[in-house]
N, C-alpha and C positions, 0 to 999 in steps of 0.2 A: 700485472702480468701473472698468469696462473703458473704456480710452481708445483709440480707433482709431489704429493706428500708421501710419507712412508707407505709401503705396499704390504698388505697381509693376504692370507689365503683362508677362505672358509671351505671346508669339505663336509658335505652332508651325507650321512648314512641314514637311510629312511626306515629301517626296520626296528621293531621293538617286539617284546614278547606279547604284550597286549596293549591296546589303546586306553589311556587314562581318560576318565570322563570330563576332565577340564582341559584337555590338550587340543590346541588348534594348530599345532605344528604339522608339517608334512611328514607324517609317520604312518606306517602300515604294520598291522599286527602280523606276526609270522604265521604262515600256513604251511610252509615247507622250509627246508634248509636254505640258509642264505647263500645265494650264488656269489660268494665272496671273491673267487678268482676272476670271474667275468666282470664283477663290479669294480674291482681295483684296476683291471685293464681299462675299463671304460673311463674311470676317473682320470687316469694318466693320459688317455687320448683326449679327453675333454680339456685338460690343462694344456696339452701341447697345442691344440687348436686355438685356445684363448691367447696363449703366448705369441703365436704367429699372427693372429688377427689383430692384436693390439700392440704389435711391434715391441715385444718384451723378450725377444730371443737373444739379444746381444749381451745380456748379463749386467746391464747398467743399473737395474733396479733390483736389489736383493730383497728377499722376503724378511719382513720385520717380525711376523708371527704367523702361526698356523693354528686354526681352531677346528677340531673334528667334532661335529655336533650331530644331533639326530632328533628323533629315533634314539637308539641305544648303540653308539659306536663300539662299546665294549663287547658286543656280540661278535664282532670281527676278531679273528685270532691274532695274536701278537705277531706271528711271522708275516701275515698279510698286511698288518699295519706297518711293519718294518719295510716291506716291499713298496708300499705306498710312499712312505717318507723318503726312501732311497730314490724312487722314481721321480719324486718332486724335486729333490736336490740335484738330480742329474739334468733337469730341465731348466732350473732357475736357481741361482745361488742363494744360500742362507746368510743372513747377517750373523756377526760373531756371537751375539747374545740372543739368538732367536728363541722365542717362547713357543712351545708346541704343546697345546692343551688338547685333551681328549675328554669328552663327557663319558661318564660311567654310572651304572646303577650299582647299588650296594649289594646286589645278590651274590651268593657265594661263588658262583662260577666266574663272574666278571671281576670281583674283588681279588680273587686268587691270581689274576693275571697282571696286577699292577706292576710287580717287579719286572715281568717280562716286557710290558709296554715300555717301561723306563729303559730297559736294555736295548730296545730297537729305536730309541730316539725321543719318545714322549717325555717331557720334563715337567708337565703340570697336568693334574687330573682334577676334573670337576665332578663331584659325586652328588647325584640327585637324591638327597635324603628326604626332603620336603617336610617330614615330621619324625619325631621319636616316639610317638604314641600309636600303638597298634590299631586302636579303633579309628583314629584319624587316617592312618595309612590305608586301612581297608576302605574307608569312604572315598579316598582319592584314587582307588583302583591300583594302588602300588602293590607289587608282588613281593616286597621285602618287609621284614619286621624291624623293630627297634634294635634287637641284638645284632642283626646283620649290618645295620647302619653304623652302629658303634664299632663293630669289627672292621668294617671297610675303612673308617677313618684311621683306625690303628694301623692297618696295612699300608695306607697311603703314607703315614708317618714313617713307617719302617722301610719303605721302598727306595728312599734316598732321592725323591723328586726335589726339584727346585722349589716347588710350591704345590699346594692343593687347595681346592675350594669345596665348601659344603653349600649346596643349594637348599634353602630352607624357606618355607612358605608360612604366612600368617593370614588371618582372616578366613580360616577354614570352616567347613560346616560345623555348627554347634560348638565352636571353639570359644572358651572363656578367655579373659585376659590372663588368668593364671596358667591356663593350658599353653598359651602362646609364650609366656615367660619361661615356663618349664622347658619347652623346646629350645628356647634360646640359651638358657643356662646350660643345658646338656651340650649344645653345639659349642659353646664357649669352653666348656670343660675339656673338649677334645682338641682344643688349641689349633684350629686350622689357620694358616696364614691369611686366608681370604674367606669371607662369608658373603654369599648373595642372599639377602633377606628381603623377600618381596611379598606383596599382598596377592592373594588369589583373586583373579578377575574372571568373570563369566563371559566367555567369548562365543560368538555365533558358530554354528556348525559343530557344537560339542554336545555330549549327553547332558551335561549340567545346564546348558542353555535350554534344552527341550524339557528337562525335568529339574528346575532350579532347587538347590538345597537351601536350607535356612542358614544364612550367614550372620556374623556379628553385626550389630547396628553401628552407626557412624560414631557414637560416643565410645563404644568399646574399641573400635578400630583406632580411634585417636589415642585412647589410653594405651593400647598395644604399641603403637608407634612411639609415643613419648617415653614410656617405661623401657621399651626395648632399646631405644637410642641411648638412654642413660646407661643401661647394662653394658652395651657394646663399648661405649666410651670409657667406662670404668675398667673394662677388660683390656683396654689398649687398642681398640679398633677405631680406625678413622674412616668416616664416611666420605667417599670421594665422588660418588655417583648416587643417583636417586635410590638404588637398591644395592649398591656395592660398598662393602666395608672391608678394610684390610689392615693388617699390621703395617707399620711404617715401611715403605719401600716395596710392598708386596701387592700393589695394584695389578690387575689383569691388563697386560700390555696390549693384547688384542682388542679388548673392549675400549681401552683408552684411544687407540688408533681409530676405532669406529666412531666414537663420540666426538673426536677432534676433526671429523670430516676427512679422515684418511681414506686411502684407496684399498680395495680388497677385490681379489678375484673370487668367484664363487663357482665351485664344481660339485657335481652330484645332483640328485633329484631335487628340483625346485630351488636350488641355491641361487642367491642373489649376489650380484657383484657391482662394483663401482670403480671406474678407471678414469683418471684425469690425464690430460695431454698438454704439452707445452704450447700447442697451437690454440689452446683455449677451450677445447671440448671436454665435457664431462659425460661419460657414457655409463648407463645402468643396464644390467643384464639380468635375465631370469632364465634358468635352465628348465628343461622338460621335467614335469612334476612327477609323473607316475613311473615306478621302476620298469614296467613293461615297455613304455615308450622310450625311456632313457637307455635301456639295454637293447633296443631294436637297432641292429646294425645298419638298417636302411634309413634311419631317422637322425636328423641333426640333434646335437645336445642343446643348442641354443633355442629357446622358445620365444623370448622377447629381447629386443635391444632398443633402448630409447635414449635420446639426448636430453640432458638437463639444461633447459633454456636459462638465459640470464635472469628472466623474471621469476624463476622458481628458486634460484640459488640462495637468496637471503634467507627465505624460510627454511630450506633444507639445511643450510649451515647452522642456523641457530636452534632448530628443532633438535639437532644432535648435540651441539655444543652446550646448550643450557641444561642438559642432563647432568653435566659435570659441575661440581661445586667450586672448582678452581677458576681463577681469573682467565678471561679469554683475551689473548693478545690481539690487538687491532690488526697487526700485520698478518695474522693467520687468516682473517677474513679476506684480505686483499689477495694473498698468495693462493688460497684454496678455492676461492670462487672466481678469481680473475677479474673482480670488480673493484671499483674505487670506493672509498668510504663515503663519497658523496651519494652513492646509490641508496644508502640507509640513513642519511642524516635526519630525515623527518621522523622515522619510527624510533631511532635512538634518542632523539630529543624528547619525544613523548614519553619513552620508557624512563628516562632520567627524571622528568618532571613528576611521574607517578611514583618515583622512588623504587622502581622495579630493578634498576641498575645503578651502579656507582661508576663514575668515570675516574679511572686511576692513572690517567695520563696516557700510557701506552697500552692500556688494557681496560676491559669492562668486567665488573664483578656483579654477578646476580645477587640480589639481596634476599633476606628472608621473605619480604613482601613479594618479590618477584617469583620466588618458588611457590608461594601460596596461590599466586594468580598467573601461573605459568602459561595456561592456555590463552589468556588475554595478551600476555607478553608476546607469545609466538604469533598470534593473529595479526599483530602490528606489522609483521614482516611479509605478510601475504600481499602481493602487488595491488589487489583491488582495494585493500584497506589503507593503502598509503596515501 
């Protein structure tokens, strides 16, 4: 029987000062002032429509977490972020320990607002540092420098937030192993409760894709990962997800819900959502992508709505779940897909034989071998391969 999991909310703010050459997110460089009053109104209307459409107006499912991403959400003023959060809470209850994260750039204007964001309800900030080396930041198209990044981390410490995250990239253009370790040592010195440390990948429809930079080779990338993992572990950071490291108890709750195949509403330009129902349905949504279309009062916010069929659910569940390094309770598969364990008996047996998984009685644990051959492991759960 499908049991609806915790419910989160993703809010997308599509604007940024300029588009970075590696970015394939739905973001738009500013050409005029942000229409923040109209956009917050639209977000709240979008939410109200979703709550009605998916029968969530009775307050029976409280919000577990909110993540305000972009783009650069910190371009929106603190009073309007406060109005957004107040409007959300007026429409759906918050859990007692709700995590409310907002992404921010380290630029002087945005960082100066951290305290004000906390006062209106944001309790976690994720700062897009990417590097602490000015030449690398310039190559990445970032508009801040090292000093601003360090200052922003200090302001986040002083703001009295429950937590904050630093986003840091490795595998950058012309980056040496020592460059990458220098960045990581600087990040660790700032003592963030959470670090997202991930490799730059070249995505289609980006400037880097059309004009590829010179990136570190595979040997250097492996050395960066191995040495970085040791540095983080020695500093007290625990890896709980492929690119997520935190001090004990400081994992990002929104991301955990996502990777555990939890539910989330998505509002804003191009936002994705997933909602499960006791009758066995799992619905995915995508909102209108471009701000002009999203803010058009004659156009619906919903762009796509699809149902996740039973044949797709094993792959979708494990594609998310195996990003986490924690054990996966077998009961989670039953409750969050609505399927029996018999539906995956064959691929699980194969994965155990290949030593990609360990059977721990009431849970499965992905092994080091399984992490190395993750694509092969996940392919076993695609229906045609079973």
